C-alpha positions, 0 to 999 in steps of 0.5 A: 508537530501538531497532527503528525502522530495522528497522520502517520498512525492512521497511515500505518493502521491503513497499511496493516489493514491492506496487508491483511486484505492481500493475505486474505485474498491470496488465501481465499484463492487457494494461494499460500502466503510466505512472509520474508524479513524486510529491513527496518524503516527509516526512523529519523528525519531532519525536517518535517518536510523530509518525513512527508516527502518520504511518505509521499514517495512511498505512496507513489511506489506502492501505487506503481506496484499495484498498477503493475499487479493490475496490468499482470492480472489484466493481461492474464484476463483475471477479472477477479484480481483486477476487480479486487485491486480496483475496488480496494486499492487504486482509488485509495492510493490516489487519494493518499497521494493527494493527501 
């Protein structure tokens, strides 16, 4: 379908950029990043609508996890972490869900 490749390519590039931002932030704060294997993503969908529904579900899941990290940081009075999440991810996640 017209535009699907570009939509999902852009989304994948943004998520790669976000992962690098988290890695850089953890390293900057003196942490150590340990990457673990993850399962392969789904690669076949019956319809275009199913692919978009899966993408939306993933964005909502990521948003929930960022909100959970924000809550932990807020409870621990970690203003730097809450600022990092707010400034880099929370608004963008809402925009992605709307898109």
